[in-house]
C-alpha positions, 0 to 999 in steps of 0.5 A: 500500500505504501511502498516508501514506508520502509524508507521513512521508518529507516529515516525515523530510526536513524534521526537523532536531532531530538535527542538532546531536547529529550535529555534536557526535558528529563533533566529539568523534570528531575530537578523539578521533582527534587525541588517539589520533594524538598519544598514538601519536606521543608514545609512540614518541618517549618509548620512543626517549628511554628507550632512548637513556637506558638505553643510555647508562647504565653497567652 
């Protein structure tokens, strides 16, 4: 039906022009996940600290 399908598939498999963009996207997503986990952990600790300070204040 499509005689040029094999040629297109070979060009698609050998094409590497999008590789660096995908690598940067993966790197950026890992950095974003690390920041998100850090903020989540830090938020819990800050809330705990504020609760401790609030409980120790008179009044």
